[in-house]
N, C-alpha and C positions, 0 to 999 in steps of 0.2 A: 465500455459498453458496447461500443463498436468491432471492437473485435471478437467478442464472446458472439453477438449477433452473425458475425461473417460466420463464423463458424459452422451455428446453426441453420444459415441462409445464406449459402457463399452463393450464389448466382442471385439470390435481390442482394446483397450486400455488394457487389462487384457492380451492378446498376446505379445503387446507391450514390457509390463513390464515383463512378463515371459522371453520374447526372449533377450532382450537389456538391460535390468537392473539388472534381476537377473541369466540370462543367464542358465536357466532350459528348459531341454525338454517338451513336454505335457508327462503331468499324464496319468501315463499305457500304456505309448506306448511298452512295453518289452512282454504286453500280447498278442500284434499285432504277436508277430514272429511266423511264420509258425514251428512246428515238423514234423518228420521223424518216420517211423519204418521200419524194415529189410524186411517189404511187400513191401515197396513203390517201384517204377520203379527206380532204380541204375541211377541216373542224374548225369552229369556232374557236377562240384559242381560251375560253372558260370551260367546254369542253375540253381540250386537252390538259386546263388547268384541273378538269375533276380526275382526270386517268394518272397523273401526276400525283394529286392528293392521293388514290386508292393507292397508290404504289408506297411512297411516303409515311402514312399510317400508320401502315403495316411493317414499314422498316424501322422508323423510327418511333418509341415510346412516349416518348418529349414531346409529343405533337399534343395540342388540344384547341380548341377554337368551334367557332363556328358564325354564326350570320343572324345578319338585324331584319329577320322576318322574309329572308330573300332567299332560303335556301334553293328552293326548286330554278330561282334562277342565275344566282350566282355558281350552284352546281359543287356546292364547298362540303358537300355529306360526303362521306366515302364509304364504299361497296362494305358493310356491314357494319357502319359505326353505330355505336348504342350512344343514347342522348343521356346526356351527364345528370340524373334526375335522385330521388330520395330512392330511389328502387333499383335505380340502376346506378350507385357511385362511382362504379368503375368506369363510367363511360364516360368518352374524351369531347362528344359533340354537343356545342350551348346553344339553345336558342336564345337568342339574347330579346327577342321583340324587336320592338319598333327604337330600338336607343341605342344611333347610332354614337353620341356620346359617351353613354353609360359604357355600352360596347368596348371601346378602346381603352375606356378608363378602368374598365376589368382586366384587360391583356396587358396593362400597364401592369397591375400588380401582380399577375402571375407572373410577369416576365421578373418582377425583383423581387418575389418570392425564389427565383429561383431551379430550375432543374427541370422545365419545361420550355418548349416551344411556341405559344400562343400564334395564333391568328384568327384574325375575323371578317369579315365580309360585309360588304355593301355594293350600290351602284356608284360609282367614278362621281356622279355626282355630290350623290349623298354626304363623300367626305366633307363638305363643309358643315356637315352637325356638329363631324366629331374631330374638326380642326385642333382646337385649342387641348385634346388628349394627344394626338397624335405628334404635338407640338412638344406637349410634356415628355413623350417618347424618344422623339430626336434629343432635347435636351440633357434627358437624363440616361442614355445610351442603355433604353431599353431597347432589343430584337424582335419588337413584334410586325408579327408578317402581315399588310393590307392587305386583302383579296377586292380589287375593286372593280366589280363587272360594267360591262353597258357603258364601252369607252367612247364611243362616236357619237356626235352630235348628229348622228341616223338613226333617231331613235322619234319619227314621224309622230306615231301615232300614240307615243308618253308627253309630247307637247314640250316645252321649252323648260319646263320644273325639272328633267330627268335628262338635260342634252348638258354634257362637260363642256362648257366653250372657253370657262378660263380653268378649270379647275386644275390641267394639268401643270399648267404655269404656277399655281401656286403653291403644286407640289415641289417641283423641285426647283422654285425659288427657297426651299424651308433647308436650313442648315443641317446637315448630318441627316439625313432620310434620301435614303436611296428610292428612283422611282425610276420604276423600269415598264415598259410597255413591248411585250415580244411582239414579232411579225407572223411566227408561226409556231407552229405544236414543238419543234427543238429548243425557239427561245424562251418558252413556256417552260421548259424543263430547266435550260439554263437561268430563269429570273430566279426559279426556286432554291436551284443549286446556292446562288449567290446568297437571295436572305437568309436560307439556314445557316451557311457562311459566316455573315455577319452578324454574328450573338452580340453586337456592342453598336449595334445601327440598324434602325428600323427600316423597314423596305415594304413601299406601294409594287405591288403589282397589276395593271389595270390591262384588262382584259376584253375582248371584241365578244359582242353578241354574234355579228358578219360569221359567217368561213371563211377563212382566209389559206391560202396554197401553201405547202410548203416547200421550201425553194430550196434546190440543190445547192449545198456549201454553205447553209446554218447550222450551227452542233452548240450543245446545249454549254460546253467548255469554255465556247468564245464570247458567250455573251458577257463574260466579268472583264473582255477589254474592251469594254462600252459602244466601240463601235468597231466593225470590222470592213475588209473586202471581202464582197460576197462574190463578183461576181467577175473577173477581169479578161477586159476584153481582146479579142486575139488579131484587132484591128492596131490595136497600139504601138504591135510590133516592137516591144521591146523598150520603146524612148520615153512609156511612159506619158499619163495623162495630170496636164498644168491646171486645168479647172475643169469642174462639170458642174451644171446646172439641171 
């Protein structure tokens, strides 16, 4: 049956084999990730996340996801994206509503089905409502990408309900869950790169509401190292530093 389909629809058959049989991402997708310089505008990392999603959703048709009623804040709807609705079943953007746990559970189901890279979004502190489903992602090897914005306690007007005091600690302590908090726009691109390359491990990308400068020496590919030297002090004289506080 598949062989006959391949004769009639070779491109669709090749895409089906790549996604559902081989479990691979499109060739060359990493080359589409944007890069930034210190001279570029200091964007909030949720804003640079939107720029990255614009590129990824264009070149990785496997991606499908949305936000828990926070699209204007999470900035997760890519340019030109269609909502997944009865009238537009080809749409790849899902309006989950204020249902954080259900949103994460739906993404688990999409990941279990295969052939897709599900992502979903809310405020970082609201990850608490979804922790049960996020833990299922981790123990089930589901490569869900969790986009969590407003990562700072500096959300004064919203009050303590929105301030993620302990949330990063909770997420980082969860086995098999990657928790990434990029420092600038290049690291945002790198965080998505790490998340998409880890198809058997869920990722949380914690993003800022505040603008942050782009650092000389940061890079998308360096994020996978976990930590790296951003700046070498010329005063070290080649001897190196024994301790830095």
